[in-house]
N, C-alpha and C positions, 0 to 999 in steps of 0.2 A: 883665409889664411891657411898654410899648409899646402896648397895646391899650385901648379904652375912653378913659378920662380920666385914666390915669396920667402921659402926658406924656412918658415915656421913650422911647428908642430900643428897637427889638426886639433882644433879644440871646439868643433861642433858649433861653431857660431855662438860661442860664449860672449855675452855682452861684456863681460869684465876684460876680455881679451880682444876678441874680433870687433866688439862694437867699440872699443877704446881707440881701435887702430882706426876704424872707418871715421871716428870723430877727429883723429888727426889729420884725415883728408879733407874734412870740413874745415879746419884750422887753416890748411893750405888755401882753400877756396876763399876764405875770409881775408887772407893776405897776412895772417899774423904767423904764418909758418913757411918756411922755405923748403924746397926740395934740397937734397943733398948737395946737388951743384949750385945752390944759391938761388936758382930760378924761383920767382914768384908768380901766382896765377894773375892773368890780365883778363879784363871784360868780364867780368863777374857781378850779375845783378845781387845787390843786397838790399835787404830790409832794413839794416841799421849797421852801425861800426861794428865790425867782427860777425856779422849775421848774414853770411851768403844766402842766396835762394836756392835751396836745393829738393830735387826730387829723387827718388830711387824707384828703380824696376828691376825685376829679375825673378827667376824660378828657382824652386828647390832650394838648394844651399844658399842661393842668390835670393830667396825669398825671406828666410829667417833672419838673414843677415840685416834687413831692412828695419824689422822688428828691433833686434838688438841695438843697432845704432840709433835709432828713434828713442829707444828707452834711456840712452844715456847721454843723448845729445838732442835738445829739443829745438835746436835750429833746422833740423830737417822738417820741410815743409809738407812734403806729400809722398804717399808710399802705394806701390803696386806690387805686394807679394803674391807670387804665382806658384801654384802645387808644391806648397810647402808645408810645415808641421806646426801644429800646435803643442803637441807634449811627445818627445821622443821616447818617452817610458811607453806609451800607448803606441807609437809607430813601429818600434821594434820588438815589443814584447806584448802584443795586445791582449787584454782581457776584456770583452765585451760585456761582461756581467755588470749589472748596476753596481754591485757592491765588488769593489776592486781592492779589497784588503789582501789578496795574494796576487803573485806575479801572474802573467797571462801564458800564453804560448808563443815561444821564441820564433820570430819570423826571420829563419836562419838564412834563407836564399838572399834576399835583399840587404841583410845587414852585413854578410860576409862579401856580397858583392862590392859593397860601397867599403868595408875595410880593406880588401884588396887593392883597390883604387888608392885609398891613400897610404897603404904601406908601400906601394909601388912608386910613389913620387920620387925617392932618391934614386930609382933606376931609370925613371923616365926623364928624369931633370938631373944628369949627372954631374953638373956644375954646381948644385947645392953645397952649401957650408956643411961637411961632414959633422962638425961639432954641434950641429943642431938635431942629430939623430938622437932619439931617446933610447939611450943605451941599456936602460934598466928594464924596460918592458917592451913595448911595440917600438918599430923603427921610426914611425912618423906621426904617432898619436900622443897626446898628454895622457899622463900616467892614469888619471881618472876615468878617460874614455877607454883606454885600452883595457883596464880592468873590468870595465863595465862590458865589454865584448867577450873577454876571456870568460868571465862567469855566465854569461849567457850560453856561450857555447859548450860549457861545462854540462849544461843540462841538470844542474843542481840548484836548488832554491830553498836553501836553509831559512827556516822561519825568523831567526834573530838576524839574518843579513840581508833578506830580501829587500826590506825597506832601504837600506843604504846603497844597494846594488842600483835600484832605479831612482834613488834621489839624486843621483849626479846627473842622469838623462834628463830629469824633470828640471833640474836647476838651471841647466843651459837652455831650456826651451822657453818659448814665448808664454807658455801657460804660468811661468813663474813670475815674469816682469811685465806682463801687458799693462798693468796699472801705471806703469811709467808711459806708456805710448800715447802721444798726444796728437801727433800728425794725422790728417785725414787720409784713410787707410780703403783702398780699393782690393778687395780680395778676389783672386781668380783661381778655382780650383778645377781639378780635372775628374770628370765622371769615370774614366778609365783609368783608374790609379789605386793599385793595391797598396803601395808603398805609403803614400800620404792620402787617405780617403776623404771623401767629403766631409764626414763627421769632423776633422781636424778644422777645416775652414769654418765650419758651423759652431765650434767652440770657440774659436778666436773671434768670429763674428758678434757672437751673443756677449763675450766679455767686454769688447771695445763698445759695443751699443749700450751695455748696461751703464758703463762708466761715464758716457757722454762723448765718447771720441767719435767724430765723424766718420762713419764707414758703410759701405755697400759691397754687395757680393755677387759674383758671376760665377756659375757652374758650366764651365766650358766642356767639349767633347773629350780633348785630350790631356794625358797625364803621363806619368812614367811608364804605364804598362802598355806596350805596344804601339801606341801611335805618337810617341813623343817626337819622331822626326817625320811624320807623315799625316798631318792633321787632315780631317775630312774638308772636302770643297767648300771654300767660303769661310773657314775657320782661320783664326789667327795663325799665321805661319811666320815664327821669328827669323827663319832661314830666309824666307822671302820679304820679311819687312812689310807685309802688307797692313799696316796699321790704318792706313786711309780708306781701306775698302771691308775689312772684317768688322763685325758686330763689335767683338772684344776690343780690337785695334781703336776704333772710334770712341768707345767708352774710356779707354786709357787716355787717349790724346784730350778728351773733354775733361777727364780729371784733372791731368796737368794743366789745361788751359785755365781752368777754376781756380786750383790751388797754387800753381806757379805763376801764371800770369795774372792773378787775380781778375780775372775777368767774370765778374759778377752774374752776367747775364747768361753764362753756358749752363746748359742743363746736363748735369753729369748721370741722368739716368734713374730708373727705377731702384729701389732698396734691393731687389732680389732679381737675377734673370737665370733662366737656365735653358741648356741646348737640347733639342728634340730630334734625335736621329732618324725619327719616321717621318720627318718633314723633307720633301725632296727639293724645295725652293730655298736655296741658299739664303736668300734675303729674309726668309720667314722661320728660320730654324730656333729662333730664341723667344721664349715666353717670359713673361714678367709677372711679378707679385710684389706685393708689399711686405711680405715675409714667407719664410719655408712654411709649406703647407703643413697642417697640424695631422695627427692620427685620426683617421674619421672612420675606417672601416674595421670590423672585427671579425675573424673567422676561428673556428674551433676545430682542434685536433681529435678526429673521432677515432674510437677504438677499432675500426676496420680499415683505417689507413685513408680515410677521406677528411677533405678540408671542407667543413661545412658552415653555412652563414647564419645558423641558428643553434643556440645551446641544446635545444629540445631535439635536434637532430643527432646528436653525439650518441654513437653506439658505444655500450660497455664492452672493454675489451682491453687486453694487454698484448704488447709486441715487444720484442727484445732484439737487441744486437750485440756484438762483442768485436773488441779490436784485436787487431794481429800485433806482433812484434815489430812489424815493418808498416809503412803507410799503406793504405788501401783505396785512398781518394786522391784525385789530382784536382786542383783548381787551375794552376798556372805554372809555367817555369818562368819566375819572375823576371829573370833577365832575358829571356829568348828575344822579346821584341826590341830591346834595347841594342842587342848584338846582331839582329837580322837573323836569327835562327827560328824554325818552325817550332811550334808548341802544340802537343798532342791536345786533341779535345777534352774537356773536364770529364771525369769518370767517377763513379763509386762501386765499389765490389759488393757483391750480394751478401749479406749477412753482417756487413759493418756499417750500415746506415739504416735510418729509418724515413720514410717519405710520407706526406699527408698530401693527397692532391684532390685539387677543386673539380667541380662539374667544369663542362666547357662553358666559358663565359658567354653571356647572351649579348654583351655589347664590349666595345673597346675599353679598358681600364687603363688609366695613366697613373703611374706610382711616382711621386716626386717627394724624395724625402728619406728618412732613416726609418725603416719598419721596425716594430719591436715584438718581441715574444716573451711570453711568460710561460715557464715550463716547471715541471715537477718529474725527476726521474730517479729510479730505484737502482741503487748499486750496492748491496751488501758487501761486497769485497772492497770497494771504496771506503765505505762506512767504517769498516774496522781499522783502517789506515790513516784517514784523512786527518786526524788529529795529531799526527807524528811530528817530529821537529823538521821532516823534511816536506815543505809545500808542493813538491813534486809528487807526492802521493795522492794528491787530490785529482778528481777526474777532470779530463779535457775532453771537449766535444767541439764541432765546427758546425755552425747554424748557416743556411743559406738559401737562396730562392733561385728556383728554376722555371722557365717558361717552355711548356710542351705544346709543340704545334699540332695540328689535327693529324699529322702522319706519324705521330709518336716521337720525332727528333726534339731533343732537348737543348736548351740554351741555358747555362748558369750565368745570369744575368751579370754582365761585366766582370766576369770570372771573379766576384767578390766572395768572400766567406768571412763569418763573424766568430773568431776564436774565441772560447770559454773556458776558463779554469773554474769549475764550480766550487763556490766558497764551501757549500755544505750540502751534501745529497739528502739530507734528511728534512731539507726545506724547498719551497719552491723558489725560483730565482727569475730574473728579469734579464733578457739579452737584447742589446741595442744593435741592430744590424747595419752595416755600412750603409750610408745615403746612395740612393739610386734615383736616376731618371729613366723610366722604362715605359713603354707601351705594350701592355697585353692585349693582342689583337682579339676581336671577336671570334669565337671558336676555340680558342686557346685555352690551356688549362695552367692554372698556378699550382706550383708544387713547393712545399716547405720541407727540407731535409736537415736532419741532425747526423752528421756523420762522425765516426771514431778517431778519425786522422784525417791529415791532408800534408801531401809531402813538401810543401812549402815552408811547414811550420814544424817545430817540436811536438812532441804527443804525449801520450800516455806512459807512465813508468809501470810497467807489468800489465798483465790482463785484466780487463775490468768490465766485466759483462754489465750491461745497462738494460732495464726494462721500464716502458713507459705504459702506465695505466690511464685508460679514460673512462669518465662516466660524465652523464648530463650535467651533474651538480659539481664536478671536479675534473677538470681537463685543462690541457694547454690552450692559450689563446695566442693568436698572431694578429697584430694590429698593423694596419697599412695607412700611409698618408696618399689618399686617392684625390685627385683634382678632378673638377668638372663632372661631378657625380649628378 
């Protein structure tokens, strides 16, 4: 709703609005509701009186609407949500610290890109009823959504209002209503997606599985970032409609055969599958597993800037960085790939980040899942103000993983970063990095970085110098989900 010729305000796939409207379409299929011209649906397979057999598939906004619909209408029989969100509060204002008691770092590029698309609908569709325009706040968003976006853009996070600001985004997100979803759900998420990363699908998958809803998950190559309209060879390409020949497409067809056609002999595939971009044979690019790999390897942050595999190898030492009043690191231009513009390579400015680098790897290392880092930083200037009424006074940093080739060239893995608004700089904290699927080749080095800023996100309020101290008995730890060890 709110896009094309629907004429409604954008309500972010709210189950109470968008889900209810979709339920009306199910009524139409059931024959209990006619179109405005009196037309009724014909040739609809039904499971019972008033119960048409319905499956849904779609991506992004068209992914969350499936979950919203299934939450309010249990006549929906099968879902395939693709590259969509679990929690918009995390998507738009992510805080990857385990303690999310404070807001995150505003993902301003993606959020305002979507906002402009929504606000532009009355111009793109001049025939829309002008009475539908929200004259009180935004042109084409419901008031609560508009206020959320405006507060995020203000950069102000008052402690007494931060919760309500994020509560609306969370209330219209699957995280708040997944308990009502009973339809078998095949989740498909993109590895190259900084808007809705793999952690979103993993959160939805975990909730559905825990409550007994039939669910499986696939991590495909493409998402919102860069490759949305140009999938890798052999990958599902919605523009081409290659469902019958791509791995993901075959899995989708099998899902609908099983849960729409009720063909109980159909194999719907493994619980979890993931795309490997280092495999050249299109027919062998997916690996399968019964679950997302667990954290299995620890590396330690040494005081000399090394990433070591044993705590006893940690050198004592302190290293520091400071932020500027303008961003000094670049991960991506979020909308560049979608609109066909070039995007400069990722970079970090000297003095505004710290990196810890491993020795050259003695064998290939495949990382599949969400790495985790436990950190402790010193920032006296932050400590003096972090308990103020404005949560924006807390320290912001960005954690990320690079792959350094033997020739020194660096790759920011899938251009993903983990924004963190540190709850309390006097205590250690845990960071969940975005999920990745990446092969570190033999001879390459793994680098873990924390940076002061990122130009795709909001940043620190004021200058906040940071020091990281390491000792064998007390240092930061990076944990990796490594497969095939």
